[in-house]
C-alpha positions in Angstrom: 85.5 62.1 160.9 88.1 63.7 163.1 86.9 67.2 164.2 89.9 67.9 166.4 92.6 67.6 163.8 94.6 70.8 163.3 97.7 70.0 161.2 98.7 67.1 158.9 102.2 66.2 157.7 101.9 63.5 155.0 104.9 61.2 154.3 107.0 61.6 151.1 106.3 58.0 150.1 102.5 58.4 150.1 101.1 58.4 146.6 97.3 58.7 147.0 94.7 60.1 149.4 91.4 58.3 149.0 87.8 59.3 149.1 86.7 61.6 152.0 89.9 60.9 154.0 89.8 64.3 155.8 86.1 65.2 155.3 84.6 67.1 158.2 88.0 68.1 159.8 86.5 71.4 160.9 89.6 72.7 162.7 92.2 71.8 160.1 94.6 74.7 159.6 97.7 73.4 157.8 98.6 70.4 155.6 101.9 69.4 154.2 101.6 67.1 151.2 104.3 64.6 150.3 105.9 65.4 146.9 105.0 62.0 145.4 101.2 62.2 145.8 99.5 61.8 142.4 95.9 61.4 143.4 93.6 63.2 145.9 90.1 61.5 146.1 86.7 63.0 145.9 85.4 64.8 149.0 88.8 64.5 150.6 88.7 67.9 152.3 84.9 68.6 152.2 83.7 70.7 155.1 87.2 71.6 156.3 86.1 74.9 157.6 89.0 76.6 159.4 90.6 78.8 156.7 93.6 76.5 155.9 96.3 77.1 153.4 96.7 74.6 150.5 99.7 74.1 148.2 98.7 71.1 146.2 101.4 68.5 145.4 103.2 68.9 142.1 102.3 65.6 140.5 98.5 65.6 140.7 96.7 65.9 137.4 93.2 66.6 138.6 91.2 68.1 141.5 88.5 65.5 142.2 84.8 66.1 142.6 83.7 67.7 145.9 87.4 67.7 147.0 87.1 71.1 148.7 83.3 71.5 148.8 82.3 73.8 151.6 85.9 74.2 152.8 87.5 77.5 153.8 90.9 78.2 152.1 93.1 81.1 153.2 95.3 80.5 150.2 95.4 78.1 147.3 98.2 77.2 144.8 97.2 74.9 141.9 100.3 73.3 140.3 101.0 73.3 136.5 100.4 69.5 136.5 96.7 69.9 137.0 94.6 69.6 133.8 91.0 69.3 135.1 88.9 70.6 138.0 86.2 68.2 138.9 82.4 68.4 139.6 81.7 70.6 142.6 85.3 70.6 143.5 85.1 74.0 145.2 81.3 74.4 145.5 80.3 76.7 148.4 84.0 77.1 149.3 85.5 80.2 150.9 88.3 81.0 148.5 91.2 83.6 148.3 90.2 86.9 146.6 92.2 86.1 143.5 92.6 82.9 141.6 94.6 82.1 138.5 93.7 79.1 136.3 96.8 78.0 134.4 96.9 77.4 130.6 97.4 73.7 131.3 93.9 73.3 132.7 91.6 72.4 129.8 88.4 71.6 131.7 86.5 73.1 134.6 83.6 70.8 135.3 80.0 71.4 136.2 79.3 73.3 139.5 83.1 73.4 140.1 83.0 76.8 141.8 79.2 77.1 142.3 78.4 79.4 145.1 82.0 80.0 146.1 82.5 82.9 148.5 85.1 85.7 148.7 86.5 85.1 145.2 86.6 88.5 143.5 89.0 88.0 140.6 89.7 85.0 138.4 92.1 84.9 135.5 92.1 82.1 133.0 95.4 81.9 131.1 94.0 79.5 128.6 91.3 76.8 128.8 89.3 74.6 126.5 86.0 74.3 128.4 84.3 75.8 131.4 81.3 73.5 131.8 77.7 74.6 132.5 77.1 76.1 135.9 80.9 76.3 136.6 80.7 79.6 138.4 77.0 79.8 139.0 76.0 82.3 141.7 79.5 83.3 142.8 78.1 86.4 144.4 81.5 88.1 145.3 83.0 87.7 141.8 83.8 91.1 140.3 86.3 90.5 137.4 86.9 87.6 135.0 89.8 87.5 132.5 89.0 85.0 129.7 91.2 83.4 127.1 90.8 83.9 123.4 89.7 80.3 122.7 87.4 77.8 124.3 83.8 77.3 125.4 81.9 78.9 128.2 79.0 76.6 129.2 75.4 77.6 129.8 74.6 79.2 133.1 78.3 79.4 133.7 78.3 82.8 135.4 74.6 83.2 135.8 73.6 85.1 138.9 77.0 86.5 139.6 75.4 89.7 140.7 78.6 91.7 141.5 80.4 90.7 138.3 81.3 94.0 136.6 84.1 93.3 134.2 84.6 90.4 131.7 87.9 91.0 130.1 89.9 89.3 127.4 93.6 88.6 126.9 95.3 91.4 124.8 96.2 89.2 121.9 95.7 89.7 118.2 93.6 87.4 116.0 90.1 86.1 115.7 88.2 85.4 118.9 87.2 81.7 119.1 85.6 81.8 122.5 82.0 80.4 122.4 79.4 81.5 124.9 76.4 79.2 125.5 72.8 79.9 126.6 72.3 82.0 129.8 76.1 82.2 130.5 75.8 85.7 132.0 72.1 85.9 132.8 71.2 88.0 135.8 74.7 89.5 136.1 73.1 92.8 137.0 76.3 94.8 137.4 78.0 93.7 134.2 79.0 96.8 132.3 80.8 95.7 129.2 81.4 92.8 126.9 84.6 93.3 124.8 84.3 90.2 122.6 83.4 92.0 119.4 84.6 89.1 117.2 82.2 86.6 118.8 80.4 84.9 115.9 77.3 83.9 117.9 75.4 85.4 120.9 73.2 82.5 122.1 69.7 82.6 123.7 69.3 84.7 126.9 73.1 85.1 127.2 72.8 88.6 128.8 69.2 88.5 129.9 68.5 91.0 132.8 72.1 92.4 132.6 70.6 95.8 133.5 73.9 97.7 133.6 75.3 96.5 130.3 75.8 99.5 128.0 77.2 100.0 124.5 77.8 96.9 122.3 79.8 96.4 119.2 78.5 93.3 117.5 79.8 94.1 114.0 81.3 90.6 113.6 78.4 88.7 115.2 76.3 86.8 112.7 73.7 85.4 115.1 71.9 87.0 118.1 69.7 84.5 119.9 66.3 84.7 121.3 66.1 87.1 124.4 69.9 87.5 124.3 69.7 91.0 125.6 66.2 90.9 127.1 65.7 93.6 129.7 69.1 95.1 129.3 67.6 98.4 130.4 70.8 100.5 130.3 71.8 99.5 126.8 71.8 102.7 124.6 73.7 101.8 121.4 74.1 98.6 119.3 76.1 98.0 116.1 74.9 94.9 114.2 76.8 93.2 111.4 75.8 92.6 107.8 73.7 89.5 107.2 73.1 89.0 110.9 70.1 87.1 112.2 68.4 88.8 115.1 66.1 86.3 116.8 62.8 86.7 118.6 62.7 89.3 121.5 66.5 89.7 121.3 66.4 93.3 122.6 62.9 93.3 124.1 62.5 95.7 127.0 65.8 97.5 126.3 63.9 100.6 127.3 66.9 103.1 127.0 68.0 101.9 123.6 68.4 105.0 121.4 70.7 103.9 118.5 70.7 100.7 116.5 73.1 100.5 113.5 71.9 97.7 111.3 74.2 96.2 108.7 73.0 95.2 105.2 70.6 92.3 104.7 69.9 91.6 108.4 67.0 89.4 109.2 64.9 90.6 112.1 62.5 88.1 113.8 59.3 89.0 115.6 59.6 91.3 118.6 63.3 91.7 118.1 63.2 95.3 119.4 59.7 95.4 120.9 59.0 97.6 124.0 62.2 99.6 123.4 
């Protein structure tokens, strides 16, 4: 550990930085990576707390686990070469207000951005998988732009209490984005969900999203247990033909006034109880 280190200039011949190399460099402000670096090890900049700027080298393919955990980044540029973001890579990290995840990144791993601070807007240009708990409890997050295809893991945005807008890319065609259990639970400021072509709404997906309002679910065939439990501002719902509406799906939606049911829907016990 070197707590007095302020700036680093790495040589051009260097190809890798190993595990925890600069962990705990609390005063680090600037780093210049050599252009031939292909690997940065786990926990490499963990606890680097002095708002330093990072332009990652152009040949790395992944951001390792814990790499910037509890660090403070004034700016961050992720190169097109990166395809994966590892476990807890930016957990509890102070990030720039806006972050763009390129279409080349196909996986954001578990707890990758858990508890990150200051991040308000994140745009995904295309991604295959955001693992469970990927953005759990990112309290400053306000807007997320999601791609048309991929999987959003369970608890992914759970507890993002300031998240208001979940948007989609303005492209035509069928939405193939899947949302797993609890992905937006306790997002108490979430106002809209524009993915009307989503085939399945899984269990507790929007539980306690008390500011969620009108919903168009006319293409959704399955609404899971407690999916909209206690969505107390929900006033109007359109449900598709042949849809399954599971146990307590809309329980305690106390302001729900209009439900437009399609033909041959199956309603399970307590689907609309206490509305």
